[in-house]
N, CA, C and O of each residue as an XYZ file, in Angstrom:
348
protein
N      17.540     43.824     36.133
C      17.213     43.626     34.715
C      16.306     43.533     34.245
O      15.416     42.881     34.790
N      16.103     44.158     32.980
C      15.247     43.778     32.237
C      15.661     42.446     30.875
O      16.738     42.095     30.392
N      14.292     42.021     30.635
C      14.169     41.157     28.938
C      13.273     40.746     28.872
O      12.308     40.514     29.600
N      13.797     40.520     27.139
C      12.385     39.953     26.399
C      11.869     38.916     27.155
O      12.456     38.335     28.067
N      10.729     38.698     26.736
C       9.822     37.171     28.005
C       9.116     36.734     26.908
O       9.007     37.596     26.037
N       8.278     35.009     26.519
C       7.298     34.916     26.171
C       7.841     34.877     24.630
O       8.880     35.223     24.066
N       6.264     34.113     24.132
C       6.803     33.577     22.844
C       6.421     35.120     21.777
O       5.815     34.970     20.716
N       6.769     36.201     22.144
C       6.138     37.233     21.101
C       7.117     37.634     19.666
O       8.222     38.176     19.664
N       6.278     37.157     18.454
C       6.938     37.687     17.970
C       6.354     39.290     17.106
O       5.246     39.825     17.076
N       7.313     39.563     16.660
C       7.757     40.249     15.818
C       7.962     41.097     14.221
O       8.605     40.363     13.470
N       7.750     41.830     13.852
C       8.297     41.971     12.011
C       7.679     43.915     12.447
O       6.843     44.432     13.189
N       9.235     44.609     10.950
C       9.439     46.464     11.539
C       8.114     46.375     10.664
O       7.466     45.359     10.415
N       7.860     47.716     10.245
C       7.102     48.359      9.836
C       7.390     49.595      9.482
O       6.711     50.479     10.004
N       8.457     49.986      8.515
C       8.870     50.929      8.529
C       9.374     50.821      9.800
O       9.729     49.728     10.241
N       9.495     52.551     10.891
C       9.872     52.544     12.031
C       9.120     51.872     12.857
O       9.844     51.863     13.853
N       8.464     51.478     13.055
C       7.307     51.115     13.980
C       7.267     49.078     14.201
O       7.189     48.445     13.147
N       7.309     48.486     15.174
C       7.027     47.035     15.375
C       6.234     46.852     15.632
O       5.813     47.754     16.355
N       5.254     45.746     15.433
C       4.046     44.763     15.428
C       4.395     43.989     16.112
O       5.494     43.629     15.690
N       4.210     43.603     16.735
C       4.255     41.940     17.991
C       2.650     41.148     17.948
O       1.619     41.619     17.467
N       2.825     39.915     18.562
C       2.022     39.492     18.056
C       2.314     38.617     19.332
O       3.517     38.450     19.533
N       1.164     37.816     20.554
C       2.013     37.075     21.008
C       0.749     35.879     20.855
O      -0.433     36.219     20.806
N       1.177     34.483     20.792
C      -0.432     33.921     20.563
C      -0.602     32.750     22.016
O      -1.475     31.956     22.369
N       0.524     33.104     22.474
C       0.582     32.509     24.862
C      -0.568     33.052     24.914
O      -1.657     32.501     25.073
N      -0.098     35.196     24.650
C      -0.645     35.779     25.230
C      -2.057     35.940     24.886
O      -2.878     36.315     25.724
N      -2.368     35.659     23.640
C      -3.428     36.164     23.108
C      -3.915     38.173     21.933
O      -4.861     38.684     21.334
N      -3.004     38.369     22.167
C      -2.013     39.582     22.333
C      -1.315     40.528     21.027
O      -0.436     39.994     20.350
N      -1.637     41.573     20.799
C      -1.040     42.375     19.496
C      -0.844     43.590     20.512
O      -1.516     44.101     21.408
N       0.804     43.868     19.747
C       1.140     45.089     20.083
C       1.880     46.004     19.054
O       2.850     45.705     18.358
N       1.121     47.325     19.123
C       2.487     47.875     17.963
C       3.263     49.329     18.767
O       2.648     49.970     19.619
N       4.230     49.574     18.467
C       5.682     50.375     19.078
C       5.649     50.951     18.465
O       5.506     50.496     17.330
N       5.775     52.880     18.663
C       6.211     53.802     17.773
C       7.980     53.432     17.552
O       8.627     52.436     17.874
N       8.382     54.708     16.867
C       9.943     54.184     16.514
C      11.109     53.765     18.511
O      11.795     52.841     18.949
N      10.590     55.264     19.051
C      10.781     54.512     20.159
C      11.098     53.423     21.218
O      12.109     53.063     21.820
N       9.778     53.050     21.184
C       9.752     51.702     21.848
C      10.045     50.759     20.919
O      10.563     49.741     21.376
N       9.868     50.799     19.770
C      10.671     49.991     18.832
C      12.387     49.725     19.413
O      13.015     48.730     19.776
N      12.635     50.870     19.298
C      13.987     51.333     19.255
C      14.476     50.588     20.548
O      15.553     49.993     20.563
N      13.742     50.641     21.496
C      13.709     49.861     23.267
C      13.372     47.948     23.188
O      13.685     47.084     24.007
N      12.860     47.861     22.272
C      12.655     46.909     22.003
C      14.092     46.072     21.361
O      14.881     45.300     21.905
N      14.036     46.446     20.403
C      15.962     46.330     19.630
C      16.897     46.027     20.429
O      17.708     45.108     20.314
N      16.746     47.229     21.724
C      17.881     47.109     22.658
C      18.143     45.682     23.582
O      19.223     45.093     23.629
N      16.814     45.244     24.350
C      16.150     44.430     24.771
C      16.324     43.438     24.321
O      15.637     42.459     24.610
N      17.595     43.410     23.229
C      17.744     41.825     22.728
C      18.758     40.853     23.565
O      18.926     39.635     23.526
N      19.383     41.922     24.360
C      20.332     41.541     25.091
C      20.069     42.331     26.321
O      20.118     43.561     26.317
N      19.718     41.441     27.646
C      19.443     42.206     28.490
C      20.000     43.652     29.284
O      21.146     44.010     29.012
N      19.303     44.360     30.122
C      20.040     45.159     29.681
C      19.500     45.872     31.072
O      18.680     45.134     31.618
N      19.744     47.169     31.838
C      18.671     47.771     32.799
C      18.297     49.131     33.000
O      19.301     49.841     33.049
N      17.368     49.682     33.117
C      16.966     50.754     32.735
C      18.117     52.732     32.545
O      17.723     53.733     31.947
N      19.227     52.585     33.173
C      20.930     53.650     33.074
C      20.826     53.009     31.410
O      20.157     53.722     30.663
N      21.108     52.411     31.113
C      21.980     51.598     30.441
C      20.813     52.082     28.842
O      21.210     52.420     27.726
N      19.482     51.945     29.290
C      18.426     52.374     28.124
C      18.624     53.324     28.074
O      19.169     53.620     27.011
N      18.434     54.304     28.879
C      18.202     55.749     28.421
C      19.155     56.234     28.505
O      19.078     57.460     28.431
N      20.565     55.655     28.698
C      21.586     56.736     28.382
C      21.419     56.407     26.420
O      21.040     57.191     25.551
N      21.942     54.747     26.275
C      21.290     55.280     24.630
C      20.665     55.165     24.082
O      20.746     54.621     22.980
N      19.474     55.752     24.734
C      18.340     56.356     23.454
C      18.582     57.893     23.462
O      18.224     58.607     22.526
N      19.732     58.748     25.494
C      19.395     60.129     25.137
C      20.693     60.469     23.854
O      21.030     61.559     23.391
N      21.299     58.853     23.484
C      22.335     59.593     21.873
C      21.365     59.517     21.030
O      21.348     60.143     19.971
N      20.381     58.669     21.458
C      19.845     58.468     19.685
C      18.927     59.468     19.674
O      19.375     60.431     19.052
N      17.362     59.732     20.278
C      17.184     61.084     20.276
C      16.680     61.927     21.403
O      16.817     61.571     22.574
N      16.119     63.002     21.068
C      16.385     64.874     21.759
C      15.561     64.209     22.864
O      14.444     63.796     22.550
N      15.945     64.076     23.998
C      15.374     63.939     24.953
C      16.317     63.878     26.528
O      17.299     63.176     26.771
N      15.629     64.855     27.420
C      16.084     65.081     28.624
C      16.458     63.848     29.462
O      15.930     62.854     28.963
N      17.252     63.526     30.668
C      17.166     62.209     30.944
C      16.232     62.148     32.161
O      15.905     60.988     32.415
N      15.691     63.106     33.016
C      14.355     62.583     33.726
C      12.999     62.115     32.993
O      12.543     60.998     33.236
N      12.290     63.088     31.988
C      11.917     62.526     30.929
C      11.809     61.208     30.527
O      10.978     60.327     30.746
N      12.997     61.277     29.790
C      13.415     59.361     29.478
C      13.312     58.378     30.248
O      13.083     57.295     29.709
N      13.454     58.429     31.875
C      13.269     57.385     32.946
C      12.028     57.664     33.006
O      11.321     56.926     33.691
N      11.660     58.360     32.578
C       9.609     58.673     32.922
C       9.167     57.575     32.239
O       8.501     56.603     32.597
N       9.874     58.039     30.715
C       8.430     57.523     29.587
C       9.410     55.883     29.613
O       8.920     54.767     29.783
N      10.237     56.072     29.486
C      10.831     54.164     29.859
C      10.212     53.361     30.400
O       9.667     52.309     30.066
N      10.396     54.318     31.928
C       9.832     53.685     33.186
C       8.367     53.010     32.344
O       8.345     51.804     32.101
N       7.688     53.528     32.113
C       6.077     53.551     31.611
C       5.658     52.982     30.130
O       4.543     52.784     29.647
N       6.578     52.851     29.755
C       7.108     51.442     28.330
C       6.822     50.530     29.095
O       5.640     50.190     29.151
N       7.965     49.752     30.045
C       8.991     48.968     30.020
C       7.459     48.677     31.173
O       7.574     47.456     31.278
N       6.210     49.029     32.022
C       6.063     48.183     32.757
C       4.662     48.318     31.433
O       3.802     47.617     31.966
N       4.366     48.556     30.793
C       3.299     47.962     30.196
C       2.988     47.299     29.427
O       1.942     46.847     28.961
N       4.280     47.225     29.246
C       5.119     45.801     27.953
C       4.736     44.760     29.244
O       3.756     44.070     28.963
N       5.218     44.531     30.414
C       5.779     44.000     31.534
C       4.349     43.543     31.347
O       4.150     42.555     30.640
N       3.170     44.276     32.011
C       1.365     43.811     32.075
C       0.972     42.978     31.158
O       0.198     42.073     31.472
N       1.546     43.155     29.505
C       1.566     42.349     28.604
C       2.251     41.580     28.267
O       2.165     40.885     27.255
N       3.505     41.588     29.537
C       4.177     39.890     28.907
C       5.370     39.614     28.088
O       6.129     38.697     27.776
N       5.100     41.176     27.848
C       6.708     40.990     26.694
C       7.831     41.147     27.133
O       8.714     41.348     26.299
N       8.228     41.112     28.682
C       9.448     41.754     28.958
C       8.801     41.619     30.565
O       7.731     41.931     31.088
N      10.492     40.765     31.182
C      10.691     40.715     32.736
C      11.467     41.728     33.055
O      12.549     42.038     32.557
N      10.737     42.352     34.104
C      11.985     42.906     34.972
C      12.814     42.625     36.401
O      12.078     42.562     37.386
N      13.908     42.491     36.589
C      14.280     41.871     37.389
C      14.084     43.198     38.704
O      14.641     44.195     38.244
N      13.621     43.456     39.837
C      14.411     44.680     40.734
C      15.633     44.842     41.143
O      16.083     45.961     41.387
N      16.612     43.280     41.323
C      17.820     43.208     41.648
C      19.054     43.914     40.934
O      20.195     43.751     41.368
């Protein structure tokens, strides 16, 4: 399961989201797809569910979606914005 973590504040600017964490002292800007993933993670989810939803909304192959979402989530985890439970 993947879920949001920490004290991140977010604000939408057009199709993008800007996030800030006072706990981590970091800022993150996300494009339209990253913003959508963040929105979907309002409810904890798994990789397959995220990718299925993104494939319905964006023109992306299953393999590319999984690769890109994994990379995005790894970066978000490094920044302390999400927790990934491999179980």
